[in-house]
N, C-alpha and C positions, 0 to 999 in steps of 0.2 A: 435334069434337062440337058440334053446334048447341045453342044455348040451348033449353030445354024439349024436348030429345030424351031418350030413355030410354037408360040404360046397364045392361047385364045382367052380373051376376056369372057367371063361367065355371068355378066350382069343380067343379061336377058336370055331366056331359053331359046328364042327363035331368031335372034339377030345379034350381031356384035362386030368386034374388030379383032385383029390378030397382029402380032409382031414377030418378025424373024429375029431370033436371039443370037447376038454375036457372042456373048459370054454371060453365063450366070454368075452372079456375085454373092447372093445369099438366098437361102431358103430356110425359114425358121418357123416353127410353131410356137407362138408365145402363149401366155395364159389366156389370151383373148381371141387370137385370130392367126390365120396363116399369112406370113409375110414373104414375098418374093421380090428380089431386086435383081435386075439384069441390065446388061448393056445392049441397046438396040442399034440398028443400023442408021435410023433416021431421027430418032428422038432423044439421043443420049441415054442416060440411065433412067430406068423406069421402075416405079414401086407399085406392086399390086398388094391389096389386102383382101383376103378371101376371094381371090380371083378377079377382083375389080380394080381397074386402073385408078390410082390415087394421084399420082404426079409423074410427069416426065420432065427431064431437064430442058427439052426442046420448047415446050409451051407453058411451063409453069407460071411464067410471068403474067400471062393473061388473067388467070384466076386469082393469083396472089395479089396483084395490083388492084383488081376490082373489088375483092372482098375486103380490102384494107383501106385504100385511099378514098373510096366513095364514102363509107361511113365517117371516117375521121374528118374529111373536108366538108361533108354535109353538116356535121356537128359544129365545126368551126373553132372550137376551143377545148378539145378533149385533151386532158392531161393524164388520166388514169384509164387504162385499157385492159380488158380481160379477154383472153383468147382461150376458147375451149377446143381441144383437139389440136390439129395442125402440127403433129409431132415431127414433121420434116423440118420445121423451123422457118419456112418461107414466109408465113404470115407475120411471125415475130420479127423477122428481118425488115419487112415492109413497114410495120408499125414503128419500129425504131428509127427508120429513115426520117420520121417526123421529129424534127428537133423540138417541137412543142410538147411532145409526150414526155412526162416525167417518170412514169412507171408502166411497165407492161407485164402482166401476170399471164403465164401460159400454163394451162392445166391439161395434161395429156395422160390418159389412163394407161397406156401401154408404153412402158419404158423401153421395150425392145425396139419400137418404132424410132424413138429418139436415138438410141444407141446405133442402130443400123444407118440412120440418116447421117449421123455424124461421121460414120466410117466410109460410107459409099456414096453419099450425096452431099459432100461438104460445101459445095458452092451454093446450095439452096438457101442455107441460113447464113453463110458467111461468118462474120464475127458476132452475130446476134447472141449466140450462146454465152459469150463472155462480156456482153454489154452490161455495165453496172445498173442500168435501168431495168434489166430483165430479171424476172423471178420465175423460174421454171419449176413447176410442181408436177411430180408424177403421182397422179391420183384421179379420182372419179369426179368429173365435172359437175354432176348433179349434186354430189356431196359438198363440193366447194361452194356452189351458189346457195345451197341450203344454209351453210354456216357463215357466209360472208356478211359483213355489216351492211345495214341499210345505206343506200345512196353512196356507195363506195366506188362506183365506176361510171365514167361518162359514156363509154362505148363497150359493147360486148360483141365479139366476133365468134360465131360458132362454126368452126370448120370441121364438121363431123362426117363420118360415113353416112350412108343412107339409113333410114329408120328401120334397120333390121340388125340383129345381133348386138354388138357392143355399142352401136350408136342409137339404139332405139329409145333409151331413156332421155335422150336430148331432144325428143320431139313430144314431150308430155306436158299436160297442164301444170304439173308441179314445177317442172323446170322453168317454164315461161313465167309463172307466177313469181318465182324467186328472182328471175332476171329483172322483172319489173320492179321488184322491191329493192334490189341492190343498185339499180340505175339512179343517177342523179336526175333532178327535175327536167333537165334538157337532154336526157340520155336517149340512146337508141341501141337496138340490137339488130345484127345482120346474121343470117344463116343460109347455108346452101340448101336449095329446094329442088335439086335435080334438074333433069332435062325434060321440060313439060311435054314435048312431043311424045315421049315414052313414059313419063312419070308424072302426069298432071295431078294425080291424086296427092302426091307429096306436096305440091305447091298449095293446092286448095285446102287440104287438111291442116297443114302447118300454119297457113295464113289465118284460118279460122281459130285455131288454138291461140295464136299470138294476139288476135284481136280481142280476146276475152280480158286481157290484162294490160295491153299497151294500145292506146287509142288510134294511132295513125299508122295504118298498115298498108303496105304495097310490096312492090318487087322491082328489080331491075335485072338486066341481062348482060351476059358476056359470052363471046364466041370462043370457046375453048376447043381446039381441034380434036383432042383425044377424049373429051366428054361427048361421045358421039350421039347424034340425034338432033342437032340444031343448037339453039341457044341454051346455055345453062342459066337458070334463074337463081337469084339471090334475094331471099326475103328480107324486107326492110320494115322495121316497126319502131316508131319514135313516140316519145311522150309529148313532143311539141309538134304543131302542124307545120307544113310547108318545108320541112327539111329535105323533102324529095324534089323540091322545085326551086332551089337556090339559084339565082342568076349566074350565068357562065362567068361573068367578069368577077363576081364575088368568089367563086370557086378558084379562079385563076389567081387572085390576090392571096387567098388562103394557101394555095400550093406554094407560092413564092415564099410566104412567111414561114411555112413549115419546112422549107428546104427540099421539096421534091420536084419542083418545076424543072423540066428538062432532063430528068433522069429515068423517066418511065419508057416502056416499050409498047404498051397498049393504052394505058389510061392517058387521057387528056381532059382538059376542062370541058371540051365539046362532047367527047364521048361520055363523060360523067353525066352531063345533063340529058343527052339523048337516050342513054340507057334506060331511063325511067319511062320512056314512051314505048309501050309494049304493043306487039302485034295482037289483034283481037283473039287469036287462038290461045294466047297466053293470058291476056287480061281477063278473059271470061272465067278463069279459075280463082280470081281474087274475090274476097267478100264484097258484097254491095256496100257502097259508101266509101270505097277507097278513093284516093285523090283523083281528080279528073284527068290530070296529066298522066297518071299511071294507067287508068282505065281508058283504052283507046276504042270506045264504042262507036 
């Protein structure tokens, strides 16, 4: 790719976004996917997997904070956290910002994503790679949850690609059944469910699957500029009720206790609570019986 050429995202066949490339940094075909990293003019460095934007330095904080701080603070006392995917290290970094977390296991199937992120996107993970509480595993997430002991994690964060290609197995009944098994009694799982304006089937199908194994299912939203099409949805499934409706002052107190108060750029206690109140065009794709504050009928 020549400098000052355009690169087009290929997520949708009839609509998308493009970036003017200042400098290409890496172009690799791993055992699993095509990986491209380039320096952009407006968003810092950008990583694409199979032609789809995964992360940009400019807006990564929105997604990373919301997929991390919301489940950990909704739980309230999570000490053991499992991260599936998230090879750039951004979720790992945000999890470890919680001083209350004792151990964070990150399982990424593609070691090349980790290697290239360390080389070209070092600020995304910061010092998370060398934090003694971190256990980084290069391996298959579905195999990991299949073999993990019962009730071994309080929170599971699934930061995968969309349910095609390498990420497809992370949207199956088997995967969610094992997630339910390895969660503690008050545990919960969060996963990205796409942009429902364009990918509503992803939200509805994933929510229906999770509801088979984890009783309290819903979703919340985050506005990530480079995940085009409106709100990004994050699926939320908890073993205990009302974890999606914790009062704002309780969330604030938990953030202070965890050491993340005042260091975020998108997440706040108020945004945390309001993110669960969905527009009807999104809420209609959740299973019947989801929490009333999530369903905005």
